[in-house]
C-alpha positions in Angstrom: -66.7 -32.4 170.7 -68.5 -35.0 168.2 -70.1 -38.4 167.8 -69.6 -40.9 165.0 -72.8 -43.2 164.8 -72.5 -46.4 163.2 -75.3 -48.3 161.4 -75.9 -51.3 164.1 -75.7 -54.9 162.6 -79.5 -55.8 163.4 -80.9 -53.0 161.2 -78.9 -54.4 158.2 -79.0 -51.8 155.4 -82.1 -50.0 156.7 -80.3 -46.7 157.4 -83.6 -44.4 157.9 -83.1 -44.4 161.7 -79.5 -43.4 161.6 -80.2 -40.6 159.1 -83.1 -39.2 161.1 -80.9 -39.0 164.1 -78.1 -37.0 162.3 -81.0 -34.8 160.8 -82.4 -34.0 164.3 -78.8 -33.3 165.6 -78.1 -30.8 162.8 -81.5 -29.0 163.2 -81.0 -28.7 167.0 -77.7 -26.8 166.3 -76.0 -28.7 169.1 -72.3 -27.6 169.9 -70.8 -30.8 168.6 -70.7 -32.4 165.2 -72.2 -35.8 164.5 -71.3 -38.0 161.5 -72.4 -41.4 160.4 -71.5 -44.7 158.9 -74.1 -46.6 156.9 -74.5 -50.2 155.6 -75.0 -50.7 151.8 -76.3 -53.6 149.7 -74.4 -54.8 146.5 -75.2 -53.4 143.3 -77.6 -50.9 144.5 -77.7 -46.9 143.5 -77.0 -44.4 146.4 -77.2 -40.8 146.4 -73.5 -40.5 148.2 -73.4 -36.7 147.7 -76.9 -36.1 149.4 -75.9 -38.7 152.2 -72.7 -36.8 152.6 -74.7 -33.6 153.1 -76.6 -35.4 155.8 -73.3 -36.5 157.5 -72.3 -39.8 156.2 -68.6 -40.4 156.0 -68.2 -44.0 155.8 -69.7 -47.5 154.9 -69.8 -50.5 157.2 -69.2 -53.9 155.8 -70.9 -56.3 158.5 -69.6 -59.6 157.1 -69.4 -61.5 160.4 -70.3 -65.1 159.6 -70.9 -64.2 155.7 -67.4 -63.8 154.9 -67.2 -66.6 152.2 -70.2 -65.1 150.5 -68.7 -61.7 149.9 -67.7 -60.5 146.4 -65.8 -57.4 146.0 -66.9 -57.1 142.4 -70.5 -56.5 143.6 -69.5 -53.4 145.4 -66.7 -51.9 143.0 -69.1 -49.0 141.9 -70.3 -48.2 145.4 -66.7 -48.2 146.7 -65.5 -45.9 143.8 -68.2 -43.4 144.2 -68.2 -43.1 147.9 -64.3 -42.8 147.8 -64.5 -39.8 145.6 -66.4 -38.1 148.6 -63.9 -39.3 151.2 -65.6 -42.2 152.8 -63.7 -44.7 154.8 -64.6 -48.3 154.8 -65.3 -50.2 158.1 -64.9 -54.0 158.3 -66.5 -56.3 160.8 -65.4 -59.8 160.3 -63.8 -62.8 162.1 -60.0 -63.0 162.6 -59.5 -65.4 159.8 -60.7 -63.2 157.2 -59.3 -59.9 158.3 -56.3 -59.5 156.0 -58.1 -61.0 152.9 -61.2 -58.9 153.0 -59.3 -55.6 154.2 -56.9 -55.9 151.3 -59.9 -56.3 148.9 -61.8 -53.4 150.2 -58.6 -51.3 150.1 -57.7 -51.9 146.5 -59.4 -48.7 145.5 -57.4 -46.7 148.1 -60.2 -46.1 150.6 -59.2 -45.9 154.2 -60.1 -49.0 156.1 -61.3 -49.2 159.6 -61.4 -52.6 161.5 -64.1 -53.4 164.2 -63.5 -54.6 167.6 -59.7 -55.0 167.6 -60.1 -57.2 164.4 -62.0 -60.0 166.5 -58.7 -61.6 167.4 -58.3 -65.3 168.4 -58.3 -65.3 172.1 -55.7 -68.1 172.3 -53.2 -66.1 170.3 -54.0 -62.5 170.6 -50.7 -61.1 169.5 -50.6 -63.5 166.5 -53.7 -62.4 165.0 -54.6 -61.4 161.3 -55.0 -57.8 162.4 -51.1 -57.6 162.7 -50.8 -58.4 158.8 -52.1 -55.5 157.2 -48.9 -54.1 155.8 -50.2 -54.4 152.2 -52.9 -51.8 152.8 -52.1 -48.4 151.1 -52.3 -46.6 154.4 -52.2 -48.1 157.9 -55.7 -49.3 159.2 -57.7 -47.3 161.9 -58.7 -50.0 164.5 -61.7 -49.6 166.7 -60.9 -50.5 170.3 -64.2 -51.9 171.5 -66.4 -54.8 172.6 -63.6 -57.1 174.2 -66.5 -59.3 175.4 -67.3 -60.3 171.7 -64.1 -62.3 171.3 -62.8 -63.0 174.8 -64.6 -65.8 176.9 -64.4 -64.0 180.1 -67.4 -63.6 182.3 -66.3 -60.2 183.5 -66.1 -57.5 180.9 -63.4 -55.5 182.9 -61.2 -58.3 183.0 -61.7 -58.9 179.1 -60.8 -55.2 178.8 -57.7 -55.7 180.7 -56.5 -58.4 178.6 -56.6 -56.1 175.7 -54.4 -53.6 177.2 -51.1 -55.5 175.7 -53.1 -56.0 172.5 -53.6 -52.2 172.2 -50.0 -51.5 172.9 -48.7 -53.9 170.3 -51.3 -52.4 167.7 -49.9 -49.0 168.3 -46.3 -50.2 168.1 -47.2 -51.9 164.6 -49.3 -49.1 163.0 -48.5 -46.0 165.0 -49.7 -44.3 168.2 -52.8 -42.9 166.3 -54.1 -46.3 164.9 -56.7 -47.0 167.6 -60.1 -45.2 168.0 -62.3 -46.0 170.8 -65.9 -47.3 170.3 -68.6 -47.9 172.7 -70.4 -50.8 170.8 -73.7 -49.3 172.3 -76.1 -50.7 172.4 -74.1 -53.8 172.9 -76.4 -56.1 171.2 -76.8 -59.6 172.7 -74.8 -58.2 175.7 -77.3 -55.7 177.0 -77.7 -57.4 180.2 -73.9 -57.2 181.2 -73.0 -54.0 179.4 -73.5 -50.4 179.9 -72.2 -47.2 178.0 -70.5 -46.0 181.2 -68.6 -49.4 181.3 -67.0 -48.8 177.9 -66.0 -45.2 178.8 -64.0 -46.5 181.7 -62.1 -48.8 179.3 -60.9 -45.9 176.8 -58.2 -44.7 179.0 -56.8 -48.3 179.1 -56.3 -48.7 175.4 -55.9 -45.2 173.8 -53.6 -42.6 174.1 -56.0 -39.8 173.1 
C-alpha cells in the first residue's frame, strides 16, 4: 500500500537521491504512496513546505557514536518549523542515550520514532532504556528492525527470534501499535549476510499488523 524511505546513514544530509526517488515514484503514478524521512544539519535553512510537497514527513537524527556532541538548541528552529507540518523525529543512537535524547527531541511535542528497537543492551534486553520513555508527550513508535546491529549472534534469524520477547514487552509497555517493521535495507555493513527477503520474514514475528 505504501513505502516510507529513510535517508541512510552513509549519505549524511545529502538527501538528493532520496528526493529524486520520491519524485520518480510520484511521476510514475504508481498505485502506492511513497513518503520520505530526511537528515538535516544544525542551524541550516530548509524549505519544509516544499519538502512536504515532495513527500517528506520526518527527520532522522543519526547520532550513533556522536551522542555527546548533540545540542538540541542547534535544532530548535528546524524542529519547530517541521513540527508545524506534522513531521515526526526519528532517533538512532545507543541504548545508554535513548531516554535522554528522545526527551530532548520531544520537548516541542513532535512524535518520536526510535530506530532498531532502541539498540538495546544484549545482556539485558528487557531492562534497556527503550522501556523508560514515559516522559514523552505521546508514546514512541519503535522501529522493529536490524537485530544483527545489537545482538552478537552469527545467524540473524536467531537474532530475530531473540527479539520476539522484546517486541512483546514493548507492545505491553506502549500499546499494540507501538511497533513498525523496518527492513534496514540496504543493510549497510551487513550486505554480505542480509537480504530484503530475510527482513520480510521477521515482520510477522514482531508485529501484529
